[in-house]
Every structure is written in C-alpha cells, then in structure tokens.
C-alpha positions in Angstrom: -37.8 -14.2 31.8 -39.5 -12.9 28.7 -37.3 -9.8 28.7 -34.2 -11.9 28.8 -35.4 -13.9 25.8 -36.1 -10.7 23.9 -32.7 -9.3 24.8 -30.9 -12.4 23.7 -32.9 -12.6 20.5 -32.1 -8.9 19.7 -28.4 -9.7 20.3 -28.5 -12.5 17.8 -30.0 -10.2 15.2 -27.9 -7.1 15.9 -24.4 -8.6 16.4 -24.1 -9.9 12.8 -25.2 -6.6 11.5 -22.6 -4.8 13.6 -19.9 -7.2 12.6 -20.7 -6.6 8.9 -20.8 -2.8 9.3 -17.4 -2.8 11.1 -15.8 -4.7 8.3 -12.7 -2.9 6.9 -11.0 -3.3 3.6 -7.2 -3.6 3.5 -6.0 -2.5 0.1 -3.3 -0.4 -1.5 -2.9 0.8 -5.1 0.4 1.4 -6.9 0.3 3.0 -10.3 3.4 2.7 -12.4 4.1 4.7 -15.5 7.0 4.5 -17.9 7.9 8.0 -19.2 9.8 7.3 -22.4 10.8 11.0 -23.0 12.5 11.2 -19.6 13.6 7.5 -19.5 12.1 7.2 -16.0 9.5 5.1 -14.2 7.1 7.1 -12.0 5.1 5.5 -9.3 2.3 6.6 -7.1 1.4 4.4 -4.2 -1.6 5.0 -2.0 -2.4 3.4 1.3 -4.9 4.0 4.0 -3.4 6.4 6.6 -4.4 4.5 9.7 -3.0 1.2 8.2 0.4 2.6 7.4 0.5 4.5 10.7 -0.2 1.3 12.6 2.4 -0.7 10.6 5.2 1.8 11.1 4.3 2.4 14.8 4.6 -1.3 15.4 7.5 -1.9 13.1 9.7 0.9 14.6 8.2 1.4 18.0 7.2 5.0 17.4 4.1 7.1 17.5 3.7 8.9 14.1 0.5 10.8 14.8 0.1 11.7 11.1 -1.5 15.0 10.2 -1.4 16.2 13.8 0.8 18.9 15.2 2.7 16.1 17.0 3.6 14.3 13.8 7.2 13.1 14.1 9.8 15.2 12.3 11.5 12.2 10.8 8.3 10.7 9.3 9.7 10.8 5.7 12.8 8.8 6.7 10.5 6.2 8.4 8.3 6.0 5.3 11.4 5.5 3.1 12.8 2.8 5.5 9.5 1.0 5.5 9.0 1.3 1.7 12.5 0.0 0.9 11.9 -3.0 3.1 8.5 -3.9 1.8 8.3 -2.7 -1.8 10.9 -4.0 -4.2 11.1 -3.7 -7.9 13.1 -5.2 -10.8 13.1 -3.6 -14.2 14.2 -5.9 -17.0 15.2 -8.6 -14.5 17.5 -6.2 -12.6 16.9 -5.0 -9.0 16.6 -1.2 -9.1 16.5 1.5 -6.4 13.8 4.2 -6.5 13.9 7.7 -5.1 11.3 8.9 -2.6 10.1 12.1 -4.2 7.6 12.9 -1.4 4.2 12.1 0.2 0.9 13.8 0.3 -2.1 13.3 2.7 -5.6 13.4 1.2 -8.4 12.6 3.7 -7.6 9.1 5.0 -5.1 8.3 2.2 -1.3 8.7 2.1 0.2 9.1 -1.4 3.8 8.2 -1.9 5.6 9.5 -5.0 8.5 7.4 -6.2 10.8 7.5 -9.2 13.4 5.3 -11.0 15.7 7.2 -13.4 17.8 6.1 -16.3 15.6 3.3 -17.7 16.4 3.3 -21.5 13.7 0.7 -22.2 11.2 -1.3 -20.3 10.4 -4.9 -21.1 9.5 -6.4 -17.7 8.6 -5.2 -14.3 8.7 -7.5 -11.3 7.1 -6.3 -8.1 7.5 -7.7 -4.6 4.9 -5.9 -2.5 4.7 -6.7 1.2 3.2 -3.4 2.2 1.1 -3.8 5.4 0.9 -7.6 5.0 2.8 -8.3 8.3 0.1 -6.5 10.3 -3.0 -7.0 8.2 -3.4 -10.6 7.0 -6.2 -9.6 4.6 -4.1 -6.9 2.9 -4.3 -6.8 -0.8 -1.9 -4.8 -3.0 -3.1 -3.8 -6.5 -0.4 -2.8 -9.0 -1.3 -1.1 -12.3 1.3 -0.4 -14.9 1.4 1.4 -18.2 4.2 1.3 -20.7 3.6 3.3 -23.9 -0.1 2.5 -24.5 -0.1 -1.0 -22.9 -1.7 -1.4 -19.5 -1.3 -4.4 -17.2 -2.1 -5.1 -13.6 -1.2 -7.4 -10.7 -3.2 -8.4 -7.6 -0.8 -9.3 -4.7 -1.5 -10.5 -1.2 0.1 -12.5 1.6 0.0 -15.8 -0.3 1.2 -14.2 -3.6 3.4 -11.2 -2.9 5.4 -11.1 -6.1 4.3 -10.7 -9.7 5.8 -10.1 -13.2 4.5 -7.9 -15.9 5.8 -8.3 -19.5 5.5 -5.5 -22.1 
C-alpha cells in the first residue's frame, strides 16, 4: 500500500515536469527587404523542418522525408504549391506573385528564398500568412520588414492571419 502511494505521488510530481519539458514552440519568421537599387522585394522565410514536413505530408498525402536519401524529387514544387496557398502578399494594395528562388536546410530549419520583381516604390505591404496554422493551432508567424531605413513587424496567428505595414 505504501509503495502505491509513493508511486502515485511521484507521478503527480513528475508528469507536470514532463509535460513542460515536452512543450514545443510553433513559430515562423519571414524577413522582407525592399531593394531600391534592383526594384525588388526579397523575402527569407524560415520554418521548423518537422512542422513544414508534417503540414505538407498531410496536405498532399506524401512522405517528404526531408534531408534523407529518400527525399521526394518534387519537393520544391510541393513547397511552392504550399507557399502559394498559404502565404499571400500585396504591395501597394495590389496582389503580387513572388518567385521561389530556392530553399536551404540548416539543422532543424528550412529557409525559403522568395523574390518579387519590378516594384518601383513600396508604400504598403499586406501579408496573409496561414503557414502551418491548419495543422498547428498554436502556430505564430512573425513578419519583419525593412524599407529603406524603416523597420516594422507583424505578429500573425490563427485568429489574426493578415496584417498591413505602411512605410
């Protein structure tokens, strides 16, 4: 009887500690920079590899196996498809398309490199960012933008997935 009480007591003390240590953060960062000399908007988005892999696997019923020798050959086209569906941008109140320049893996992070060309001037950026939100309710998407020497940021999530920055 005493041993059972001790075991139960230990469980009550250990379980909360385990739950806390297993907590995971769900966050992405998108850095946007207007390049006046080239009239382009350059974007770098980083997301956790396991999160984007889970989302795309579920969304398109595939098995990406990123960074393994079994990684799907069409992984870039799946990334582009997912990005175009979940990350939309308006420049000066006009919907614009961006080019997928490429991706890079660094540890547990995937970096996406995106670019918008032929932007003569930049007064407003409106972002709709639904990256990973469908599969991770706690997902938070941070956007940082710099135009000339002015810097602004947005914090987007499931309840507030769109934001406007004025320069």
